[in-house]
PAKETOR-417756 format. One line per 5 residues: their letters; for each residue x, y, z of C-alpha. Coordinates in pm, 1 decimal. Layout:
a = X:Y:Z ~ ... .
// end
This chain:
xxxxx = -1132.2:4468.6:3913.8 ~ -732.2:4619.4:3802.7 ~ -743.6:5012.9:3766.8 ~ -744.3:5067.6:3402.2 ~ -816.8:4804.1:3296.9 .
xxxxx = -846.5:4745.1:2908.6 ~ -1153.5:4625.5:2755.5 ~ -1082.5:4314.2:2500.0 ~ -1427.2:4270.3:2421.1 ~ -1720.5:4092.3:2438.2 .
xxxxx = -1690.8:3804.0:2780.7 ~ -1821.5:3467.0:2750.8 ~ -1789.9:3259.2:3081.3 ~ -1636.0:2847.6:3074.2 ~ -1975.6:2728.3:3168.0 .
xxxxx = -2410.9:2768.7:3011.7 ~ -2647.6:2708.8:3214.9 ~ -2892.5:2409.2:2923.4 ~ -3196.0:2609.4:3071.6 ~ -3010.2:2973.9:2905.5 .
xxxxx = -2901.2:2828.7:2589.1 ~ -3165.7:3085.1:2421.9 ~ -3074.6:3406.3:2619.5 ~ -2790.3:3664.8:2630.0 ~ -2573.7:3622.3:2904.4 .
xxxxx = -2342.2:3884.9:3037.0 ~ -2056.3:3798.4:3218.2 ~ -2057.8:4035.0:3525.2 ~ -1832.6:3826.7:3718.8 ~ -1477.6:3612.8:3649.7 .
xxxxx = -1506.0:3285.4:3758.4 ~ -1655.1:3190.0:4136.4 ~ -1623.4:3345.0:4487.2 ~ -1622.6:3068.8:4665.8 ~ -1426.8:2826.1:4502.0 .
xxxxx = -1425.2:2550.6:4741.4 ~ -1630.7:2304.3:4619.1 ~ -1491.1:1973.6:4632.2 ~ -1698.8:1889.4:4303.6 ~ -1606.1:2152.0:4094.7 .
xxxxx = -1223.0:2242.2:3946.1 ~ -1342.5:2434.8:3693.6 ~ -1162.7:2784.4:3865.4 ~ -863.6:2600.4:4053.5 ~ -599.8:2781.2:4067.5 .
xxxxx = -802.7:3159.8:3901.9 ~ -909.2:3436.7:4100.6 ~ -1201.4:3597.2:4173.5 ~ -1297.2:3954.9:3998.0 ~ -1620.2:4153.5:3872.6 .
xxxxx = -1552.2:4343.9:3540.3 ~ -1543.2:4745.1:3520.3 ~ -1917.3:4826.2:3513.2 ~ -1771.2:4999.8:3182.2 ~ -1753.5:4660.2:3012.0 .
xxxxx = -2062.8:4567.5:3044.0 ~ -2183.9:4843.8:2894.3 ~ -1969.9:4812.6:2616.5 ~ -2030.8:4453.7:2619.7 ~ -2443.3:4556.8:2609.5 .
xxxxx = -2376.3:4813.8:2331.6 ~ -2181.5:4576.2:2119.4 ~ -2498.8:4387.6:2101.5 ~ -2672.8:4610.9:2016.9 ~ -2534.1:4670.2:1716.1 .
xxxxx = -2531.5:4330.1:1661.1 ~ -2933.2:4316.4:1678.5 ~ -2937.0:4641.2:1466.6 ~ -2775.7:4458.7:1241.2 ~ -2947.6:4149.1:1212.0 .
xxxxx = -3304.5:4366.1:1179.1 ~ -3123.6:4521.7:853.8 ~ -3037.6:4236.9:718.9 ~ -3377.6:3998.1:767.4 ~ -3561.0:4373.5:662.0 .
xxxxx = -3392.6:4331.0:339.4 ~ -3441.5:3938.8:306.3 ~ -3761.3:3720.2:198.0 ~ -3748.0:3624.4:624.6 ~ -3847.7:3967.4:651.6 .
xxxxx = -4133.7:3964.6:396.5 ~ -4313.0:3682.1:642.2 ~ -4572.8:3853.2:840.4 ~ -4463.1:3723.0:1167.0 ~ -4211.7:3861.2:1122.0 .
xxxxx = -4185.3:4200.2:987.7 ~ -4470.3:4322.7:1300.4 ~ -4157.9:4186.7:1524.5 ~ -3959.2:4402.4:1388.5 ~ -4173.5:4717.8:1369.2 .
xxxxx = -4185.8:4706.8:1688.1 ~ -4053.6:4980.9:1851.5 ~ -3805.7:4916.4:2138.6 ~ -4052.2:5023.5:2444.4 ~ -4276.5:4705.8:2323.3 .
xxxxx = -4047.8:4512.0:2180.3 ~ -3951.3:4172.3:2344.8 ~ -3604.2:4130.4:2224.1 ~ -3502.0:4481.7:2213.8 ~ -3339.3:4712.1:2428.0 .
xxxxx = -3181.5:5040.0:2439.9 ~ -2841.0:5124.0:2683.3 ~ -2770.9:5500.0:2658.3 ~ -2392.7:5547.7:2481.8 ~ -2108.4:5540.7:2679.2 .
xxxxx = -2053.4:5922.4:2777.4 ~ -2368.7:6014.5:2734.3 ~ -2649.5:6163.3:2984.8 ~ -2743.8:5935.8:3220.3 ~ -2452.3:5647.8:3093.9 .
// end
């Protein structure tokens, strides 16, 4: 990890396991710490690094922002009139299966 590394947006890794197709993957590290497997050339010549915690929190904040925008659009659409969808959207963050809250960077506990 470089000191004072500039945040350049949400990072996606080069691979995504099929079993995680419907999951949100947060990139905590870059490349491979071992990088010696004979069968894998994906990370050859690339240095392993750990992303700064502040960047990971910014990724989470961005995802939350997108979720809020999706909620707003769906609530106003015909899809939002569906009882199952409206019930899901009405869930409070503590009860929701897919909502989360993260303290904004710089706030208490963040």
